N, C-alpha and C positions, 0 to 999 in steps of 0.2 A: 415459433408457432408449431405446435405438435401436429402431426399428420392426422391424428384422431380428431382434433378440433377442426381441421379443414373439412374432414368428412362430415362432421356434425353440422357445420355451417351449410354445406350443400344439402343436407337432409332437412334442415329446418327453415331455410329461407326460400320462398317460392320464386324469388327474383334471381337466385343463384342457380345456374344450370349445371355447372361443372367446375372442378378445380383439379389442378395437377401439379406435381412436383417435377421440376426440370433441373438437370445438372448443367455445369458450365459448357459441356460439349453439345447440349441440346437434346440429350436423351431424357425421355420421360420415364420416371421411375414409379410413379403412382398416379392413378386417375380415379377421381370420384365423380360420378355422374348422377344427377337427380333422377329419380325413377320416371318422372313424366317428361324428361328432356328428350329431344330428338337427336341429341349429340351421341356419337359413338366414339370409341377409342380411335378408329380410323379417321373420322372427321377431325377429332382433336389433334391428332398427329399431323394431319394436312394443314390445319390452321397454324399450328406451331411452326411448321416448316415454312409456310408462305410468309408469315409475319417475322420469320427469322428470330423467334423468341429463344434466347439462351442467356445464361448467366455467365458473364465473362469477367475474369480477374485480370486487371492490368495495373501497371505501375501508375498510370495517370489516375485511375480510380483511387489508388492508395493516397496519392497527393491530395485529391479532392476531399477524401474522407478525413485526412489529417487537418485540412484547412477549414471545412464547413460542417463536418460531422457525417454520419453515415446516411446513405440514401435508403429510404424506407420503402417507397412504393412509386409506381407509375400507373397512369390510366390511359388506355388506348380506346377511343370511342369510334365505332362504326355504325352503319345503318341497322345492322341486325344484332350486334352484340357489343358489350363493353368488356374490356379485358383489364383486370387489375393485377399488376405484377408486384408481388411482395418480396422483399429481401429481408428475411427474418434475422439474418446475421449481418446485415449491411452488404455493401458491394463486395466485400472481401470473402463472403461466404461462397461456397461452391454450389449452392442450390438456390432455387427461386420457386415461389408458389405463384401460379397463375390462376386467377378466378375468372370464369366466364359468366357474365351476368346479362340480364335482360336489357335491351336497348331502350325500352320504354320507361324504365326506372331512372329517376334523376341520378346523374353521375355522382353528385355530392352525397346523396343518401346511400348509394351502394358503397362508395368509398368509406363513408362514415361507419357503416355496418362492418365492413371487412377490416378496416384499420382499427376500429374499436375492439373488435374481436381479437385482432392480433395483439393489441396493447394489453387486453385482459389476460391473454395467454402468457405474455412476457412477465406480467406481474405475478401470475400463478407460479412461475418458475423460481421465484425468489423466496 
């Protein structure tokens, strides 16, 4: 999924408040925040730290990927936000995209929107 498409997703979907790219050490490299969102870079960095969101490469993940395929996404649901963690290159990629969405939006609908967008992006690359 290209970073431009992530930014576009944040700009066009009122239920998506922010998205950021994070590397395996937990460092945030890019943040896209919706104009009407109350989130800031500082709040997003705090959330990432508290939730210990980072992309980790391990031998165990390599075994799992070889056995059942690549892990594409996770959803974390809280009272105030939903977090969708996307692994564009699978578990073995060194980066992850995290999308912060509205808690009031149905998790399945948010995930469908984001995953559908990710799948469209993957198809565009071929």
